[in-house]
N, C-alpha and C positions, 0 to 999 in steps of 0.2 A: 583469511579463511572464508570460504563460501559455504553457506548453509542452505541446502535446497529443500529442507523439510517444509517450508511454507510456499514453495514454488507452485504456482497455479491457483493459490487461494485468492478469493475475492476480498477486496477491502474498500474503504471509503475514507475520504479526507475529513478530518475533524475540525480543520481550520484552513484558511487560505494559505497556499504554498506558492511563493513566487520563485520562478525559475527563469533561466535565460531563454527558454522556449515559449514561455507564456505564464499565465496565471492559472493555477489549479484552484477552483472554487470549493468551498465547504460542501460536503455531501457528494462530490464527484467520485464516481466509482472507478475501480481499476483492478488489474490482476498483478499479483506479486510475481516478479521474474526470479529474483534471488535475494539473499540476505548476506551482507558482508560485514566483517568486523574491522573497524578502522579506529585505531588509537583508543581502544577500549569502548567504543560506541558501536552499536549495530545500526547499519544503514540498509534500508529496504529499497530495492530497485523495483519501481512500479510502472507498469504500462497502463496509463490512464485511458478511460474510454474516449476522452477528448483527443487522443492521438499523441499526447505528450508522454515521453518516457523519462523519468527522473528518479533521483534518490530522495527518500524521506526518512524521518526519524519515527520510531514507534509511537512517540507522543503525538505525531501528526496524523496518524491513521488509526482506523479500527477495523478488525477482521469482521466481515459480514457473513462468511460461510456458516459459522455456528448459529447465527441469527436465523438464516434461511432454513437450516436443518431443524432448529427448535420450532419454527413456525410450521414446518411440514409435518411434524409429529402431532400437532394439535388439530 
């Protein structure tokens, strides 16, 4: 099942993520493309600013949209 509620939200890597396309370093930012449910786990498809598109677990990323919104309010 694909969940598009987070589609377009900005996020950042909380740890290094190794992929076949390359290494996503900690604090690299990207845009969430979609979220899928796979064997009871949710995987997030992220297009990273470095040009790599890959799946990540929620424990490997943090959403930055709410951080930017909170900063804009103060």
